[in-house]
Structures are given as structure tokens and as C-alpha cells.
C-alpha positions as CSV (number, residue, x, y, z in Angstrom):
1,M,104.1,111.0,156.0
2,M,103.3,108.0,154.0
3,R,99.6,108.3,154.6
4,V,99.6,111.8,153.2
5,T,101.5,111.0,150.1
6,S,99.1,108.2,149.4
7,A,96.1,110.6,149.9
8,C,97.8,113.1,147.6
9,L,98.5,110.5,144.9
10,F,94.8,109.3,145.1
11,L,93.4,112.7,144.8
12,S,95.6,113.4,141.9
13,A,94.5,110.3,140.1
14,A,90.9,111.2,140.8
15,V,91.3,114.6,139.2
16,C,93.1,113.2,136.2
17,A,90.4,110.6,135.6
18,Q,87.6,113.2,136.0
19,E,89.3,115.5,133.3
20,S,90.1,112.6,130.9
21,L,87.7,111.6,128.0
22,Q,88.8,107.9,128.4
23,V,86.0,105.9,129.4
24,G,88.3,103.3,130.9
25,G,88.7,99.5,130.7
26,D,90.9,97.3,128.6
27,L,89.2,97.6,125.4
28,R,92.1,97.7,123.0
29,G,91.8,94.7,120.7
30,M,88.2,93.9,121.9
31,V,87.0,93.3,118.3
32,D,89.8,90.7,117.7
33,R,88.8,89.0,120.8
34,Y,85.3,88.9,119.8
35,L,86.3,87.6,116.3
36,T,88.6,85.1,117.9
37,A,85.7,83.5,119.9
38,L,83.7,83.2,116.6
39,A,86.8,81.6,114.9
40,R,87.2,79.2,117.7
41,Q,83.6,77.9,117.2
42,C,84.5,77.4,113.5
43,W,87.6,75.6,114.3
44,E,85.7,73.3,116.7
45,R,82.9,72.6,114.4
46,R,85.2,71.8,111.6
47,A,87.3,69.4,113.8
48,Q,84.2,67.4,114.6
49,Q,83.3,67.2,110.9
50,I,86.9,66.1,109.8
51,A,86.9,63.5,112.7
52,G,83.6,62.1,111.2
53,I,85.3,61.3,108.0
54,T,86.2,57.7,108.1
55,T,85.5,56.2,104.4
56,P,86.7,57.0,100.9
57,E,83.2,58.2,99.9
58,Q,83.1,60.7,102.6
59,V,86.6,62.0,101.5
60,V,85.2,62.5,98.0
61,Q,82.3,64.4,99.5
62,R,84.5,66.5,101.4
63,Q,86.7,67.3,98.3
64,A,83.7,68.3,96.3
65,Y,82.6,70.6,99.2
66,I,86.1,72.3,99.3
67,R,86.3,72.9,95.7
68,A,82.8,74.4,95.6
69,K,83.4,76.7,98.6
70,V,86.8,77.9,97.2
71,L,85.3,78.6,93.8
72,E,82.5,80.4,95.5
73,A,85.0,82.5,97.4
74,L,86.9,83.3,94.2
75,G,83.6,84.3,92.5
76,G,84.0,81.5,90.0
77,F,86.2,81.5,86.9
78,P,85.6,83.2,83.6
79,E,85.2,81.5,80.3
80,K,88.3,80.4,78.6
81,T,89.4,82.5,75.6
82,P,92.1,82.2,73.0
83,L,95.6,82.0,74.6
84,N,97.3,83.7,71.6
85,P,100.7,82.4,72.7
86,R,103.9,83.7,71.2
87,I,107.5,83.1,71.8
88,T,109.4,86.4,71.9
89,G,113.0,85.1,72.2
90,T,115.1,82.2,73.2
91,L,118.2,81.6,75.3
92,E,120.4,78.5,74.7
93,R,122.0,77.3,77.7
94,D,123.9,74.2,79.0
95,G,121.4,71.4,79.2
96,Y,118.2,73.5,78.6
97,R,116.9,76.5,76.8
98,V,114.7,79.4,77.9
99,E,111.8,80.3,75.8
100,K,110.4,83.8,76.4
101,L,106.6,83.3,76.3
102,I,103.6,85.7,76.3
103,F,100.1,84.4,76.5
104,E,96.7,85.9,77.3
105,S,94.9,84.3,80.3
106,L,92.0,86.6,79.4
107,P,91.7,88.9,76.4
108,R,94.5,91.4,76.6
109,F,95.5,90.2,80.1
110,Y,99.1,89.3,79.2
111,V,100.9,86.8,81.2
112,T,104.9,86.8,80.9
113,A,106.5,83.5,81.3
114,N,109.9,81.6,80.9
115,V,109.8,78.0,79.7
116,Y,112.7,76.0,80.7
117,V,113.0,73.3,78.2
118,P,115.4,70.4,78.7
119,T,117.8,69.8,75.8
120,R,118.8,66.4,76.9
121,G,116.7,63.4,76.9
122,A,113.7,62.5,74.8
123,P,110.4,64.4,74.9
124,P,107.6,64.3,76.0
125,F,108.9,65.6,79.3
126,P,107.3,65.8,82.7
127,A,106.5,69.5,83.5
128,A,106.0,71.8,86.4
129,L,104.2,75.0,86.8
130,G,106.4,77.4,88.7
131,T,104.6,79.9,90.8
132,A,106.7,82.9,92.1
133,G,106.5,84.3,95.6
134,H,106.1,87.9,96.5
135,T,109.3,89.2,94.9
136,T,109.3,92.3,92.7
137,S,111.3,90.3,90.1
138,G,108.7,87.6,89.9
139,K,109.7,84.5,87.7
140,A,113.1,85.9,87.2
141,G,114.2,86.2,90.9
142,S,117.5,84.6,91.2
143,L,116.4,82.2,94.0
144,Y,113.5,81.0,91.8
145,Q,115.7,80.6,88.7
146,R,117.7,78.1,90.7
147,V,114.6,75.9,91.0
148,W,113.6,76.3,87.3
149,I,117.2,75.5,86.0
150,S,117.9,72.6,88.5
151,L,114.7,70.9,87.3
152,A,115.3,71.6,83.7
153,K,118.8,70.1,83.9
154,R,117.1,67.0,85.4
155,G,114.7,66.5,82.4
156,I,111.7,68.3,83.9
157,L,110.2,71.3,81.8
158,V,109.2,74.3,83.7
159,L,106.8,76.9,82.9
160,A,107.4,79.8,85.3
161,Y,105.2,82.9,85.0
162,D,104.8,86.4,86.6
163,P,101.9,86.7,88.8
164,P,100.0,89.9,88.6
165,G,101.7,92.7,90.2
166,Q,105.1,91.2,90.0
167,G,107.9,90.9,87.4
168,E,107.0,92.3,84.1
169,R,103.4,92.5,85.1
170,A,103.6,95.5,87.7
171,E,100.0,96.8,87.9
172,Y,101.0,100.1,89.3
173,F,104.1,100.9,87.2
174,D,105.3,104.6,87.3
175,E,106.9,105.5,84.2
176,L,108.5,108.6,85.7
177,L,110.0,106.7,88.6
178,G,110.9,103.7,86.4
179,R,109.4,101.3,88.9
180,P,106.3,100.1,90.6
181,R,104.7,102.6,92.9
182,F,103.9,99.8,95.4
183,S,105.4,96.6,96.7
184,P,103.9,93.3,95.2
185,T,101.9,92.8,98.4
186,N,100.5,96.3,98.3
187,Q,99.6,96.0,94.7
188,H,97.8,92.8,95.4
189,T,95.8,94.4,98.4
190,M,95.1,97.8,96.4
191,A,93.3,95.7,93.8
192,G,92.2,93.1,96.2
193,I,90.0,95.3,98.1
194,Q,88.3,96.2,94.9
195,C,87.9,92.5,94.0
196,L,86.2,91.8,97.3
197,L,83.6,94.4,96.6
198,T,82.4,92.7,93.5
199,G,82.4,89.1,95.2
200,T,85.6,88.0,93.7
201,N,89.2,87.8,95.1
202,F,92.6,88.8,93.9
203,A,93.5,85.1,93.7
204,R,90.9,84.4,91.1
205,Y,93.2,86.2,88.6
206,E,96.4,84.6,89.9
207,L,94.9,81.0,89.7
208,W,93.3,81.8,86.3
209,D,96.8,82.5,85.1
210,G,97.8,79.1,86.4
211,V,94.9,77.2,84.9
212,R,95.6,79.0,81.5
213,A,99.4,78.2,81.9
214,L,98.4,74.5,82.2
215,D,96.3,74.8,79.2
216,Y,99.3,76.0,77.2
217,L,101.4,73.1,78.5
218,L,99.0,70.8,77.2
219,T,99.3,72.2,73.8
220,R,102.9,71.3,73.5
221,S,104.0,68.1,72.0
222,D,107.1,68.0,74.2
223,V,105.0,67.9,77.5
224,D,103.6,64.7,78.8
225,P,100.0,65.7,79.9
226,K,99.8,63.0,82.7
227,R,102.9,64.3,84.5
228,I,102.5,67.8,85.3
229,A,103.3,69.2,88.8
230,V,102.9,72.5,90.6
231,I,105.4,74.0,92.9
232,G,106.0,77.4,94.7
233,N,107.3,79.2,97.6
234,S,105.6,81.8,99.9
235,G,103.1,83.5,97.7
236,G,103.8,80.9,95.3
237,G,103.1,78.4,98.0
238,T,99.8,80.0,98.4
239,Q,99.0,79.7,94.7
240,T,100.3,76.1,94.6
241,A,97.9,75.2,97.5
242,Y,95.1,76.8,95.7
243,L,95.8,75.1,92.4
244,Q,95.7,71.8,94.2
245,V,92.0,72.5,94.9
246,V,90.8,73.9,91.6
247,E,93.0,72.1,88.9
248,P,92.3,68.4,88.8
249,R,94.7,67.9,85.8
250,L,97.8,68.4,88.1
251,A,99.5,65.2,89.1
252,V,102.0,66.3,91.9
253,A,102.4,69.2,94.3
254,A,105.0,70.7,96.5
255,P,104.0,73.9,98.3
256,S,106.7,75.7,100.3
257,C,106.5,78.1,103.2
258,Y,102.6,78.7,103.2
259,I,101.0,75.8,104.8
260,T,100.2,76.2,108.6
261,S,96.7,76.4,110.4
262,W,94.5,79.3,111.0
263,E,94.4,78.7,114.7
264,K,98.2,79.3,114.8
265,L,98.4,82.0,112.2
266,W,95.3,83.9,113.6
267,F,97.5,86.3,115.7
268,D,101.1,85.4,114.9
269,P,101.4,87.0,112.4
270,G,97.8,87.1,111.5
271,P,95.8,87.6,108.2
272,Q,98.2,88.8,105.4
273,D,97.7,89.6,101.6
274,A,94.2,90.0,100.0
275,E,94.6,86.9,98.1
276,Q,95.2,84.8,101.2
277,N,91.9,85.6,102.9
278,F,88.7,84.0,101.3
279,T,85.4,85.4,102.4
280,S,83.7,83.1,105.1
281,F,86.6,80.6,104.8
282,L,86.5,79.7,108.4
283,A,82.7,80.2,108.7
284,N,82.4,77.5,105.8
285,G,84.4,75.1,107.9
286,L,87.6,75.3,106.0
287,D,91.2,75.5,106.9
288,F,94.7,75.1,105.5
289,A,94.5,71.2,105.7
290,D,91.5,71.4,103.2
291,F,94.0,72.5,100.4
292,L,95.9,69.2,101.1
293,I,92.7,67.0,101.6
294,A,91.5,68.2,98.1
295,F,94.5,67.0,96.4
296,A,94.4,63.5,97.9
297,P,95.3,61.0,96.9
298,K,97.9,62.5,94.5
299,P,101.5,62.9,95.6
300,L,102.0,66.0,97.8
301,K,104.9,67.2,100.0
302,V,104.7,70.0,102.4
303,M,107.8,72.1,102.7
304,T,108.2,74.1,105.8
305,A,110.6,76.1,107.8
306,I,110.8,75.8,111.6
307,R,111.4,79.5,112.1
308,D,108.9,80.7,109.5
309,Y,106.3,83.4,110.2
310,F,103.8,80.7,108.9
311,P,103.9,78.9,112.3
312,I,105.4,75.4,112.1
313,E,103.1,74.0,114.8
314,G,100.2,74.6,112.5
315,A,101.9,73.1,109.6
316,R,102.8,69.9,111.6
317,A,99.1,69.6,112.8
318,T,97.8,70.2,109.4
319,Y,100.0,67.6,107.8
320,L,98.9,65.0,110.4
321,E,95.2,65.8,109.7
322,A,95.7,65.4,105.9
323,R,97.8,62.3,106.3
324,R,94.9,60.6,107.9
325,I,92.7,61.4,105.0
326,Y,95.4,59.9,102.7
327,Q,95.5,56.8,104.8
328,I,91.7,56.4,104.3
329,L,92.4,56.5,100.8
330,G,95.2,53.8,101.1
331,A,97.9,56.4,99.9
332,A,99.8,57.3,103.0
333,D,103.0,57.0,101.0
334,R,102.0,59.8,98.8
335,I,102.0,62.5,101.3
336,D,105.2,63.7,103.0
337,F,106.4,66.6,105.2
338,F,109.7,68.3,105.1
339,E,111.1,70.9,107.7
340,Y,114.3,72.6,108.1
341,D,115.5,74.9,111.0
342,D,115.7,78.1,109.2
343,G,113.4,81.1,108.3
344,H,110.9,81.9,105.6
345,G,112.1,81.2,102.1
346,W,112.8,78.7,99.4
347,S,116.2,77.9,100.9
348,K,118.5,75.3,99.4
349,P,117.3,72.5,101.7
350,R,113.7,73.0,100.6
351,R,114.6,73.3,97.0
352,E,116.5,70.1,97.1
353,A,113.6,68.4,98.8
354,T,111.5,69.6,96.1
355,Y,113.7,68.2,93.4
356,R,113.7,64.7,95.2
357,W,109.9,64.7,95.3
358,L,109.3,65.8,91.7
359,L,112.0,63.3,90.4
360,Q,110.3,60.5,92.5
361,W,106.8,61.1,91.2
362,L,107.3,62.5,87.9
363,K,110.2,60.4,86.6
364,G,110.2,57.5,89.1
365,V,113.9,58.0,89.9
366,S,115.8,58.2,93.1
367,D,118.0,61.4,93.3
368,E,119.3,63.2,96.3
369,G,118.5,66.4,94.5
370,I,121.8,68.0,95.2
371,E,121.9,71.6,93.7
372,P,125.3,72.6,92.6
373,D,126.4,76.3,92.5
374,F,125.7,77.8,89.1
375,A,125.2,81.5,87.7
376,T,121.7,82.7,87.0
377,E,120.6,85.1,84.4
378,P,120.2,89.0,84.9
379,E,116.7,89.7,85.2
380,S,116.7,91.7,81.9
381,N,117.8,88.6,80.0
382,L,114.6,87.0,80.8
383,Y,112.3,89.8,79.7
384,C,109.6,88.7,77.4
385,T,108.5,92.4,76.6
386,P,110.8,95.0,75.1
387,T,110.8,97.3,78.1
388,G,110.5,94.6,80.8
389,Q,107.0,95.8,81.6
390,V,103.7,94.7,80.0
391,L,102.1,98.1,80.9
392,T,104.7,100.0,78.8
393,S,105.2,97.4,76.1
394,L,101.6,96.0,75.4
395,K,99.4,98.2,77.5
396,G,96.7,95.6,78.2
397,E,94.5,94.9,81.2
398,T,95.2,94.6,84.8
399,V,93.3,93.1,87.7
400,F,91.9,96.5,88.5
401,S,90.6,97.1,85.1
402,L,89.3,93.6,84.7
403,N,87.4,93.9,88.1
404,R,86.1,97.3,87.1
405,A,84.7,96.0,84.0
406,L,83.1,93.2,86.0
407,A,81.6,95.7,88.2
408,E,80.1,97.8,85.4
409,R,78.5,94.8,83.9
410,M,77.3,93.7,87.4
411,Y,76.0,97.2,88.5
412,P,72.9,97.5,86.4
413,Q,71.9,94.0,87.5
414,R,72.3,94.5,91.3
415,A,69.5,93.5,93.3
416,A,68.7,97.1,94.7
417,A,68.1,98.2,91.0
418,K,64.8,96.0,91.0
419,I,63.6,97.1,94.6
420,R,61.4,100.1,94.8
421,D,60.1,100.0,98.4
422,A,62.1,101.0,101.5
423,E,61.4,97.8,103.4
424,G,62.6,95.5,100.7
425,L,65.8,97.5,100.4
426,R,66.4,97.3,104.3
427,R,66.0,93.6,104.1
428,L,68.6,93.4,101.4
429,V,71.0,95.7,103.2
430,R,70.7,93.7,106.5
431,A,71.2,90.4,104.8
432,R,74.4,91.6,103.0
433,L,75.9,93.2,106.0
434,G,74.6,90.7,108.6
435,V,73.0,93.5,110.7
436,G,70.3,92.2,113.1
437,E,67.5,94.1,114.6
438,V,68.2,96.3,117.8
439,R,65.0,95.7,119.8
440,A,66.0,97.4,123.1
441,A,68.5,99.8,124.5
442,P,71.7,98.0,125.2
443,P,73.0,97.5,128.8
444,L,74.4,100.7,130.2
445,S,77.5,101.3,132.4
446,R,78.5,104.8,133.8
447,Y,81.9,106.0,134.3
448,G,81.5,109.5,135.7
449,E,81.2,113.0,134.2
450,V,83.4,115.8,133.1
451,G,82.1,119.4,133.8
452,R,82.5,122.3,131.1
453,D,81.0,125.7,130.9
454,G,77.3,125.4,129.9
455,Y,77.3,121.6,129.6
456,R,78.5,118.2,131.1
457,I,80.1,115.2,129.4
458,E,78.7,111.8,130.7
459,K,81.2,109.0,130.3
460,I,79.2,105.8,129.5
461,A,79.5,102.3,127.9
462,L,77.0,100.3,126.0
463,E,77.1,96.6,125.7
464,T,75.7,96.2,122.1
465,E,76.1,92.5,122.1
466,P,78.0,90.0,124.4
467,G,81.7,90.7,124.2
468,I,81.3,94.1,122.7
469,T,81.5,97.4,124.6
470,V,81.0,100.7,122.9
471,P,82.4,103.5,125.0
472,A,80.9,106.9,124.4
473,L,80.8,110.5,125.5
474,V,77.3,112.2,126.0
475,F,77.4,116.0,125.9
476,V,74.4,117.4,127.7
477,P,73.6,121.2,127.4
478,A,72.6,122.6,130.8
479,A,70.1,125.4,129.7
480,A,68.5,123.9,126.6
481,P,64.8,123.2,126.9
482,R,63.7,119.5,127.6
483,P,63.3,117.1,125.9
484,L,66.4,117.7,123.9
485,R,67.2,117.2,120.3
486,A,70.0,114.5,119.9
487,V,72.7,113.6,117.4
488,V,75.0,110.7,117.3
489,Y,78.4,112.0,116.0
490,V,80.4,109.3,114.5
491,H,84.0,109.7,113.7
492,P,86.7,107.0,112.8
493,G,89.2,108.8,115.0
494,G,87.0,108.0,118.0
495,K,84.7,109.8,120.4
496,A,87.4,112.2,121.5
497,A,88.5,113.3,117.9
498,D,86.4,116.5,117.9
499,A,85.6,116.8,121.7
500,G,88.1,119.4,122.6
501,R,87.0,122.8,123.8
502,G,85.9,125.0,120.9
503,G,85.5,121.8,118.7
504,E,82.8,120.4,116.6
505,L,81.0,118.6,119.4
506,E,81.0,121.8,121.7
507,A,79.5,123.7,118.6
508,L,76.6,121.2,118.5
509,V,75.9,121.2,122.2
510,Q,76.0,125.0,122.2
511,A,73.3,124.9,119.6
512,G,71.1,123.0,122.0
513,W,71.8,119.5,121.0
514,L,72.6,116.5,123.2
515,V,75.4,114.8,121.5
516,M,76.6,111.4,121.7
517,A,80.0,110.4,120.4
518,P,80.6,106.7,120.5
519,D,83.7,104.6,119.7
520,L,82.1,102.3,117.4
521,R,83.9,98.8,117.6
522,G,87.3,99.0,116.0
523,W,87.7,102.8,116.6
524,G,89.0,104.9,119.4
525,E,89.4,102.9,122.7
526,T,88.3,99.9,121.0
527,G,90.9,99.9,118.1
528,P,93.1,97.0,117.1
529,A,95.7,96.0,119.7
530,R,98.4,94.6,117.5
531,A,99.6,94.1,114.0
532,G,101.9,91.6,112.5
533,A,104.1,90.9,109.4
534,G,103.9,94.6,108.3
535,Y,100.1,94.7,108.0
536,S,98.1,97.3,109.8
537,G,96.0,96.3,112.8
538,M,93.0,97.6,111.0
539,W,93.5,95.4,108.0
540,Q,94.0,92.3,110.0
541,T,90.9,92.9,112.0
542,V,88.8,93.5,108.8
543,M,90.3,90.3,107.4
544,R,89.4,88.2,110.6
545,A,85.9,89.5,110.3
546,V,85.7,88.4,106.5
547,L,87.1,84.9,107.4
548,V,84.4,84.3,109.8
549,G,81.7,85.7,107.7
550,K,81.3,89.2,109.2
551,T,82.1,92.6,108.2
552,L,83.4,95.4,110.4
553,L,81.2,98.0,108.7
554,G,78.1,95.8,109.4
555,M,79.1,95.4,113.1
556,Q,79.7,99.1,113.3
557,V,76.2,99.9,111.9
558,F,74.8,97.5,114.6
559,D,76.6,99.5,117.3
560,L,75.3,102.7,116.0
561,L,71.7,101.5,115.9
562,G,72.4,100.5,119.5
563,C,73.4,104.1,120.4
564,V,70.2,105.4,118.7
565,Q,68.1,102.9,120.7
566,Y,69.9,104.2,123.9
567,L,69.1,107.7,123.1
568,M,65.5,106.9,122.6
569,S,65.4,105.4,126.1
570,R,66.7,108.7,127.7
571,P,64.0,110.7,129.3
572,D,65.7,114.0,128.4
573,V,65.8,113.2,124.7
574,D,63.0,113.8,122.3
575,A,62.9,110.4,120.4
576,E,61.4,111.9,117.3
577,R,64.4,114.3,116.8
578,I,67.4,112.1,116.8
579,A,70.0,112.6,114.0
580,V,73.1,111.0,113.0
581,L,76.2,112.9,111.6
582,G,79.2,110.9,110.4
583,K,82.7,112.0,109.3
584,G,84.9,110.2,106.8
585,N,84.2,106.4,106.9
586,G,81.7,107.3,109.8
587,G,79.6,108.9,107.2
588,V,79.0,105.5,105.5
589,V,78.1,104.0,108.7
590,A,75.6,106.9,109.3
591,L,74.1,106.6,105.8
592,I,73.5,102.8,106.3
593,A,72.1,103.2,109.9
594,A,69.7,105.9,108.7
595,A,68.5,103.7,105.8
596,L,67.9,100.8,108.3
597,D,66.2,102.7,111.0
598,P,63.3,105.1,109.9
599,R,63.3,106.5,113.3
600,I,66.5,108.4,112.7
601,A,65.1,111.9,111.8
602,R,68.0,113.2,109.6
603,V,71.5,112.2,108.6
604,A,74.5,113.9,107.4
605,A,77.7,112.4,106.0
606,E,80.8,114.6,105.6
607,S,84.0,113.8,103.7
608,A,82.7,110.3,102.8
609,V,83.0,108.3,99.6
610,L,79.9,108.4,97.5
611,S,79.8,104.9,96.5
612,W,81.6,101.5,96.4
613,M,81.5,101.9,92.7
614,D,83.8,104.9,93.0
615,I,86.2,102.7,94.9
616,V,86.1,99.9,92.3
617,R,86.5,102.7,89.5
618,A,89.5,104.4,91.3
619,P,92.9,103.6,90.0
620,I,94.3,104.5,93.5
621,H,92.4,104.3,96.7
622,E,93.1,104.9,100.4
623,N,91.4,104.5,103.8
624,T,89.0,102.1,102.3
625,T,89.9,98.9,104.4
626,E,87.0,99.5,106.9
627,L,84.5,99.6,104.1
628,I,85.1,96.3,102.8
629,V,81.7,94.3,102.2
630,P,82.4,91.3,100.1
631,G,80.0,91.0,97.1
632,V,78.2,94.1,98.1
633,L,77.9,95.5,94.5
634,Q,75.9,92.3,93.7
635,D,73.2,93.7,95.9
636,F,73.4,97.4,96.4
637,D,75.5,100.6,96.5
638,L,75.5,103.7,98.9
639,P,73.3,105.8,96.5
640,D,70.6,103.2,96.7
641,L,70.1,103.9,100.3
642,A,68.6,107.2,99.4
643,V,65.3,105.4,98.6
644,A,65.2,104.1,102.3
645,I,66.4,107.5,103.7
646,A,63.6,109.6,101.9
647,P,61.7,111.7,102.7
648,R,64.1,112.6,105.7
649,P,66.7,115.2,105.3
650,L,69.9,113.8,103.9
651,W,73.0,116.0,103.7
652,L,76.3,115.2,101.8
653,V,78.8,117.6,102.9
654,E,82.2,117.8,101.1
655,P,82.1,114.2,99.6
656,R,85.3,112.8,98.8
657,T,86.8,110.6,96.0
658,P,88.5,107.3,97.2
659,W,91.9,109.0,96.8
660,G,90.9,111.8,99.1
661,T,90.1,114.7,96.9
662,A,86.8,116.6,96.7
663,A,84.1,114.8,94.6
664,P,81.9,116.8,92.2
665,L,78.9,118.0,94.0
666,D,76.7,117.9,91.0
667,R,77.5,114.3,90.5
668,A,76.7,113.5,94.1
669,A,73.4,115.3,93.8
670,A,72.6,113.2,90.7
671,E,73.4,109.9,92.2
672,Y,71.5,110.4,95.4
673,G,68.6,112.1,93.5
674,A,66.1,109.4,95.0
675,A,66.4,111.2,98.4
676,G,64.1,113.9,96.8
677,A,63.8,117.6,97.7
678,R,65.3,117.2,101.2
679,L,68.7,116.0,99.7
680,K,71.4,118.8,100.1
681,V,74.9,118.5,98.8
682,V,77.1,121.2,100.1
683,P,81.0,122.1,100.2
684,R,82.8,122.8,103.3
685,P,85.3,125.4,102.6
686,E,88.6,125.4,104.5
687,G,88.1,127.3,107.9
688,Y,84.2,127.1,107.8
689,S,82.9,126.2,111.2
690,L,80.3,123.5,111.8
691,T,77.4,126.1,112.4
692,Q,78.4,127.9,109.2
693,V,78.0,124.8,107.2
694,Y,75.2,122.9,109.2
695,G,73.1,125.9,110.3
696,E,70.0,124.9,108.3
697,W,70.5,121.2,109.2
698,L,70.7,121.9,112.9
699,K,67.3,123.8,113.0
């Protein structure tokens, strides 16, 4: 009886496997494993470099390298312009007063700040920049106020300012709702994606606010210019660490709940906000410890939480690495480490450790830093603007508008605007995306077939490069004359998204085409395995790629070119009649692949964005994470690809805006006009079948 049951179970499993469109294998998270291997190589190279530092001269060289690479990732800083500071109100309190300050870190880029001025003791006072973490209330958060007030009562002047997207500087404030449309982290990422496309970073604007805040402090006669610190927690800890690198006028630093190591943070919880991920950071041999090394030999104390989601193991290792550098400089007493057994946040033990450190190094006094209980201000009491929001009181610029203006200035000067030949454009595209040549058909594995009326489905997998498997379905018509016309059908939802009976792929195969539907890396069976800290798995995968100097888009283009090469190797395919059709973001992959490989006979992109400039110009955008290519607008945009695609047929079907609505067809036709007479821009009305829309393209 047992033998019969086992046989039945085996037969049932075989039937299910035959009917499934799953190719098989454990491919979920494959891209992250591939990127992890690259990251590990970066960590190992860096460890050797750091171990080789043994002299003060080598430390100075390392510090210069760190600053250069961080500034490069930021996209550099703008020129300084008038601050136009003004005090809009004052609160008198016991032992201090609060001045409500507005200044312009860039023209009409208003920074709201509170200056906590000691009213006991004689100026000039030591001072501290107070950087707020990712709280909606920004500088006015009750927890943060406790730090500002405690320091002011101890004779340290504090300038606490709102980062973009927080406090009075909400970048996506909805007047109807009476609140921001997004959380601070989502505001940073919304604009942060756009910044990456111009070769900058959201952190550029956060740090520039800090640099200009320091400029303002230096205009005050009640501030000692030689005794200025920077402190902050969480997102403020991030800004503190970065300012340690880019602002040499700072004397003391104490970042809280940010420092760890990338090796420990990589998966648990993984990459986070846009400003916390610098392009090629790991590829350039950098890690968290470099934020500390760059500050040496100035007094620096790392505040940590044992149960933080910034892993404590990474923080401990990073501190020890930086301490060795301080020792080389004869300053081991100027770096310290504080940990407390609690979770993420500027909790009282870390606040008090901050007070002790600043009092020691800014005032030369020993103080246990005990923080008594006291009342803080209602947030509205600390408003610098009449409405509590810059956008409703002063209008002004946002990170989005500043980055858009940068892109508009950059766009006419992009490299592609000066290139008129297709080969030159291809070299430019390959270099920016990191796409190498595909010289041979990738190794092939077969996983069976599925039979359907009039055609069969081959289940295969291609190894486009070591560590990368691209599962695919190949729909082969039974009666169509050989050799077959072929099309690679690229869908972000995966190879099976339109593979059902009566679906798009069946329509193509019934029209006599051999159809290959691959799961380009990161899609379908090869999607991200996990996500952490509330961020999507796709976001974290894309950021891991950015950190190691790769782009998911470039790697997907490489996979698609491998699929084309495979089709050309098939004896039943006409190598001169291979097309590519992409849906959504797959349309962008298709356009780039067609531009790079002149053997692709025709290309169609459906429901795809028209350009990266459209994304940069969009006040709101969605589903754009996979399209991130840092600095791409310095080199080219999608419409530039028309030069390399012409004179082959190029179809744009129902192009979309970055927020998902239909884009104007006449604008699409104008922007892609370099494709010539074989460009066609068409709508796809609701309910229209593939053959109704693509009939001419399929002939």
C-alpha cells in the first residue's frame, strides 16, 4: 500500500511540475547574493588598505581620499550665496532664550532653525549644530528639545535646524490634508531618486544646510568660532557623520544611533533612506569607519544602542578600526565609544553621554551630564513661519525644485547632445550603465516543456554571467514556417505575467512568432528575497547595486542582450528577425538593449516612461526605483537612444508619465523624432487586444 501511495504522489508531483510555468531552483534573492559577493570583495580590499596605514602621513592621505570621494558622491557643493538671516521671534526661558531663525542656504531655499542661547555666563559661548533625526516635527521634537535645552542651560549655544522634508520644511505638504503627504523618509526617497539621476544625492542639500548653518554661527559675536560641535541622532547621526567629513571647521562630534559597518548592515536591516546610500561607496573602498577616520584627531564620541537596528557588532568593530587611526596620530584619548542596552533613539543615557563629551571638550569641565525632568515647548511655539510650514508661508524652493533646475541646466550639456553617430552613443551608454559585450550564447539549462494547443512552452534557464541565472519561457508555434521570427517579451511582473491562455504571449505565438519571456534579474523568480526596516526589497536591491558601483537596469540590459544572443543561436530562429517588446519598466530595458545591439530588428516599449528628465520634472513619481542610474542625465536620456535605434522600427505604445497617467503622444513623437520615419507612437485604448494594437508591427 505504501508503494502505491508513493507512486501516486510522485505522479501527481510530476504532472504539477509539467503544468507549472515555474522553471525551478532557489532563485529568490539571487541578485542580492550576487551583489553580496561583490560587496565582500570591496570589504576585503578595503581591509587591506586600512591595515596598510601605519603613519600620520598615510592617515592624511586617506582623509583627503575620503573627502574627495564623499564630495564626488554628493555631486559637489554649490557656490555660497547670501544667507539673508532673520529672527522672526524670541522666547525667554529660565537660563536660555530661543531665537526663531530663518536663513537661506541657497536662494529661496529657506532653513527654519531655533537658536538656544545661554543667558547665564559670558559670551562668546561654545556652540553645537543640532541635526534632527527622521521625525516629522524635526528640530521641535520633544526628545530633541531636551538636548538643545540641556546644553543651553550648561552654557553651550545650540543651533537646531529642520532638515528638508521635516518640521517646517515639509516638501510634499498637502494644504487640503493639513499635513505632509509622505513620511520624512519617503519624502527623502521621492526627491532622492531624482537627485541620483543628476549625479547628486539628497544628502547634498542636508549637508549644505549644515555648512551654511555653521557659516551663520560664525557671524555671531556670541559664538566662539574655535569651539563648535555637531551632534545628532538617527538621521541626525547620519548628518553628523557626514559633516565630520565635509566640514573642517567643526571641533567636536558625537553621532548617535547611526554608526555601524556595511558588512553588518548589508542584510539586517539593509540599505535605508536615499541619503544614506552613496553611489559607489563600497566600490570606492569606503565604509562607516571612514566617517570617523576623516575627523581624526578631533574629539569624537560614538553613541550606540545594543538593540539598535544599526547593528552594534558593526559599531564596535568600526570604533576599534578608527581608534587605531587615532592612535597613529597620538590622539587615542580623543575618540570614545558609548553603548547602552536599549533600542534605537536618543534615549536619556545617550543624551547624558553627549552632554559629558561636549562639556569636556568644549568647556574643559567634568560634568556627569545628569538631565533633570523639565517641560518642553509645544511644537507650534517654536515655529519660525506664520503657518508652521515654509511652503505655505514663504513658498520657496525644495530639493525637488532645486534638482529639477540643476537638471534643466545640465540637460543641454549632456554628452549625448554632442554625439551624432550611433557607435559613439553606444559607447557612452555602455560606460554609464556598465554593460559589457555579450559575445556568445549564455550556457543553457532545460527544465522540461508544457504543451498547449498549437504550441509548446520550453522552460529554460540561461547563465548570463557567473552567479546569475535567467529563467525563461520559450513559446514555440507548431505550424509556423521555419525559420521563425522571434520576440523577447520583457515584463517587470516576470515571464509568466502575460503567459496565461488567451494572453498576450499566446497572441504573439498564434501570429507565428517564437516568443521568449525571461525573468531578467530582479524580476519574477529572481525577485528580492527579503526586505528590512520597512523598505521594499526592490529598493534595497537597487541600493546595494548602487553601493558597489552597479545598476539593476544595466544588469537587466545585459541579461536581455544574452537572451537575444541565445535566440540567434537557435536553428529554428531567423537571426535577422529578432524583436524586443517591453512592458512598463521593461520597455526602458528594451529600448536600451535595442540601442546597444543593432541586430535587434525592431523594438516596442509599452506603458513606459519617456525619459529620465520626465522623472526629474515630476512633482510625484512612482515605480521608478528600478530605473535608477546615478548621473545618467550627465550623459544621455532615453530619447537620445533613437539615434542608435534608427532606421529600425521603433514603437512607443501608450507611453506613461512618471506618476502613471498617459503621456501626450505628440510630445513622445517629437522627443523621439531622431528615430525617423519608422517611429510610431500609438495609444492602446482599454480593451484593445495585442493584435489590434501591434498588427502592423507584427508583420
